[in-house]
N, C-alpha and C positions, 0 to 999 in steps of 0.2 A: 504494500500500500504506500509506504513511504517512498519507495522507488518510483511508483507511478506518479506520486505527487511531484517529486523532483523532476521527472520526465516532462510533465505538463508545464512546470515552471520554466524549464529550459526551452521548451517549444514556444511558450508565450514570449520569452525574451527574443528568440530568433525571429519570430514573426514581427515583433516590434522593430527590431533592427532592419529587417527586410523592408518594412513599410517606410522607415526613415530613409533608407537608401533610394527607394523608388521615388519618393515625393520631395526629397531635398532638391534645392535649386541648382546644386553643383552636379553635373552629370558624371557618372562613372565612366572610365575609359571603355570604349567599345571593343569588340573583338577585332582581331587582326584584319579580317576580311572587310569590316566596316571601315577601318582606316584606309584600306586599299581603295574602296569606293570613294571615300572622301578625297583621297589624293587625286583620283581620276577626275573628280568634279573640279577640284582646284586647278588641275592642268587645263581643263577645258575653259575655265574662266580666264586664264592667261593667254588663250590663243589669240594670235594677231599682233602680239607685242613685237615691235621692231619691224613689222612688215612695211615695205615702201611701195612695191609694185605688185599688183595682183588683180585678178578678175574674180567676181564673187556673185552668185545668184542664189536667192532663196525666196521662200514665201511664208507669209503669216496668215493663219486661218483663225480669226477671233470670233467665236460664237457663230461660225458659218460665213463670216464676211472675209473674203480673201483679198490680200494685197501681195503683189509680187515685186521683188526688187532685183535689179541687176546693177552691179557697181564695177567700175574700173578705176584703179588708182595707178597713175603713171607719172612719177616724179612730182612736179608741182601742179599737175593737172588731174582733174577727176571728172567722172561721168556717173550719173545716177539715172536709171529709168525706173519709174514707179507705175505699176498697172493696178487699177482697182476695177470693180465691175462697171464703172461709168466712163473711165478715161484712161489715157496714157500720158504721163508727164515725163519730160526729159530735162535734166539740168546739166549744163556743161560748166564746170568750174575751171576756168582757164586762168593762167597767170595774170592776164591784164583785162579779163572780162568774165562776166557770168551771164550765161544765156539760158533763158527759161522757155521751154516749148510745151504746149499742151494740145492734145488731140481730143476734142470733145464738141459735139457728139461724134462727128465724122471728120471734119476738116481740122488741120493742124495749123497753129499760129505760133510764132516765136518772137521773143523780144529780149533785149539786153536789160538786166535788172541790177546792174552795178549801182550802188548807193540808192536803191529804191527802198524806201522805208516800209512801204506796204508789204513787200515781199521778203523783208528781212527775217522774220520769224520762220517762214517756210524754208528759206535757204539754209538757215541754221539747223533746222530739223533734218534737211537733206544731208548736210555735212556731218551730222551726228551718226549717220549710218556707216561711216568709215571707221576702221580700227583706229583707236586713239590711245597711246601709251598711258597718258595720265588717267584716263577713265578706266583702263584695264587694271592699273595698279590699285585704284580705289575699289574696284570690284573684287579683286583678289583679297584685299584687306578685309572687306566686308564679309566675304565668305569665310575666311579664317575665323573672324570674330563670331559669326553665327555658329560655326562648328564648336568652337571653344566654349561658348555659353550654353550649348545644347539646344539652340533654337533650330538648328538644321540637323536632322538625323537621317543618315543614309541606311538603306537596307543592306545587309551583308552580301546578298547574292548579286553577282554581276553576270548578266545574260548576254551571250554573243548573238548578234543579229545582223541582218543585211538591210540597209536602207537604200533603195534603188540598186545601184551596183557596188555600193561601199560597205565594207565590213566594219562593224562598230561594236562597242561594249556598252550595254545599257545599264544605267544606274538609276534606281528609284529612290526618292528621298522626300521627306516631309519638312516644310518650314512652318514652325508653330510659334507665333508671337504672343500666345496667351499670357505668358508670365513676364513680359518685358516690363522694365521700370518706366517711369514717366520720362526720364531723360532719354532712355533708349528709344522709346516710342517717337519722341520728337526727332531724334537723329535718323531713325529709319523711315520717317514720314508716315507713321501709323496713327490714324485718328481714332477717336473713341468708337466710331461706327464702322471702322474699316474691318474687312475680313481678317481673321487672325491665323487661319490655317490654310496652307496651300499644299497640294499634292503635285509632285513633279516627277519627270524622268528625263534623262538625257542619254542619247546613244552616241558615244564618243569614240573617235579614232584614238586608240590607246597609244599610238606612236606620236602623232602630231598634236593631238588635243582638240581637233575640230569636232564640234558637236553637230552631227548630221541631222539629228532630230531632237527637238526639245518640246515637251508637253507640259502644260500648266492647267490645273483644274482647281476651282474654289467655289464656295457658295457665298452669295451676298444677298442678304434679306430674303433668304429662302429660294433664290434662283441660282442654279448652277451655271458657271461660266467656264469656258475652255479656250485655250489658245495652243495652236500647234505650229511650230516653226520647222520648216523642212529645207535643207540645203540641196539644191539641184546641181550646182557646179562650183568648184573652187580651183583656181590655178594661180601659181606664183609666176611672176614675170610681168614685164610691161606689155600693154596692149595699145593699139591705136585708138585715139579719141578724135573723131572727125565732127567738128561743130557744123551747123548749117551755114551755108554761104550767104543766103539772103534772109533777112528778118522781115516778116510781114504779119498783118492781122493784129487783133486786139487780144493778145494772150492773157493779159492781166484781167481784163473784163471777163473773158471766158473762164478764167480761173475762179473768179467770184461766183459765177453762175454754177460751175461744177461743184464748188465747195459747199454751197447751200444744199444741193441735192445729195451730195456725198454724206453730209452730216445726217440728213434725214434717213438715208438708206442704212447707214451704220447704226443709227439709233433703233431702227426696226430690229436689228440683230441683238443689240445689247440690252434693250429695255423691254422687249416683248418676247413672248413665247407662243408656241402652238399656232392656233388659227389666227390669233391676233397679230402675230408676227407675219404670217403668210399674207394676211389681208393688207398689212402696212406696206409690204414689198409690192404687192399687186397694185395698190393705189399709185405708187411711184412709177411703176412700169407703165401704167395707163397714162399718167400725166406726161411722161416723157416719150410715149409711143415707142417703147423699147422692148422688143420681144426677148432679147437676151436677159433683161432684168426679170421678165416673167419666169424664166428658168429657175430663178432663185426662190420662187414663192411656194414651192413644195405642193401642199394640198390644193392651193389656188392656181396652180400652173395652167391647167387647161382653161379655166374660166378667165384667167388673166389674158391668155393668148386670144381667146374669142372676143374679149372686150376691145382689143385694139385693131382687129382685122379690118373693120370698116374705116378706121382712121388712117391706116397705113396702106390698105389695098395690096397687101403682101401675101400672095397665095402660098408661099412657103410656110406661112403660119398654119394654114389648114393641114398641111402635110405633117406638121410637128405635133398636132393635137392627138392625144391618145384615146380619149373617150369617143366612142362611135357617134353618139347623139350630138355631142358638141362639134365633132368634125363635120357632120351634115349641116348643122347650123352655120358653121364657118363658111361653107361653100354657098349657102343661101345668102349670107352677108356679101360675099364677093359678087354673086349674081346681081344683087341689088345695087352694089356700089358701082359696078361697071356696066349695069344694064345689059348683061351678057348671059343668055340662057345656057351657053355651053357648060357653065359650071354646074348646072343642074344634073348633068350626066354623072357627076361624082357623088351625088347624094344617094346613099345606100338605102335609106328608109323610104319605101314607096309612098307612104302616107304624107311625106313632106314634099313630094314632087311638084304638086300643084302650087303650093306656097312658094316654092322656088321659082316656078315659071311666072307667077304673079309679081314676085319681087323684081324679076328681070325685065318686066315690061316698062317702057319709057312712060314717064308721067305725061298726061295730056297737057298740051300748051293752051292756056286760056288767055283771052284778051291781048294776044300778041306778045305776052311776056314769056320769058324763058322758063324752062322746066324748073320746078321747085328744087331748092338746094337740099331739102330733106329727103335724100334718096333712100335711106334705110332707117329702120326703126331704131337701131342702136347708135346712129349718128346724132340722135337727139333732136332738138328743135331747130328752127331755121337759123338760130344764132350759132349752131354748131356745138353747143355745150351739152354735156351729158352728166347725169347723176350716176357715177360709177357704183355707189353703194346700192342703189335700187337695181341697177342692171345686174350686178353680181348676185343679189338676193334672188332675182328671177331665175338666173341660171342655176344657182344652187338648189332651188326648190324643185324645178321640173326639167332641168337640162335643156330648156328651150324646146321641149318636145311638142309644144302646141303648133309649131311650124310657122309662127308669126314673127320670127326674129327680124325679118326684113319687110314684112308686109304691113305692119302697123306701128303703133306707138308703144313699144315695149317699155320705154322709160320716160320719165319726166325730164324736161329740159333744164335742169338745174346745173349749177356749176359744180365741178369736181373738187374733191378735197385732197390735198397732198398728205404724204406721211408726216453715246458719245464714245466715240471710239477714238483710238489714237489716230492722229492725222497720217495719211499715207504719203 
């Protein structure tokens, strides 16, 4: 009995010590394999230090919003190309000039932005994409501190993977700021409402340290956010940078317009989820008449494509629609838009054939005036405005199966409504 009591006492003491070790703010040294993973992470953080000439391409996918970057550094000159779903921007950082070009929505314009205060912040953002020894040293110091204080914990296992054609070693780790001090929170830029826990992995070239893939996931106010960075190409050595010979167009004015829509589109991804997100993207695609943006609207993709066909008169849209009923409605829209009954041959549902023929008939001319501008139901009132919310509601409810998409007034003629992410 006395032996059992002593055993219980010893067990209680051991449990108390174990709890103290677990919950103390000073982390115990990890196993050797964890140290190996931490060393690999630190090596990847220092990648790019001392590099002068290189070409580098990668993409960021933030909550489904993709931005691609291509960079060239050649001595004192640099080049950055940035592609997002709306535009392509090119910046030439030359010894005696800085040239900014933007292609949006179709045409490209270029301008010199040396000493241009309006473009200053954006050019600084572009320059930050290049490797910078000062910033790399700060990042190395920050990671060492996070590991030392136990805020960064790497899993012991290192998994060999292939990303594209590159072999790399994957390390999973957690960054947890739950127990940071007030001073540390200020230094790390962590507010009282900021997320505290982040789950990450990097797949790293164990020899050179380049992270071919980096994933970040965290929850903020009950919404999960993700970011995936993938490297498509990296090469050391100088490459040619060829700036445009002639500068023309209002590149800065175009940039303002693109920026406004880009913020709206990015906000659809970062601030909304599910059907609300798809609807937000679909509205922007409708306002811009962009079928490529419809491709981002997931569950609203087909309704989005159908909503813009009468505005763009682009028959490739009908070919892209998956839903059979909406595809038929799309060809009816084209028949009405072009007043061309040949599109009716592509309508699969025989019950819609007459509606298509009716839509394709020219409007009668009265009083010597030209045919009415309201050629199709989905093109709205004579003013050309459309209530996209009502239109999509009709499509969602019955898939336009009533066959009147082009023959009548499917929507009221109200104005449409338009829809923060890191700047691309």
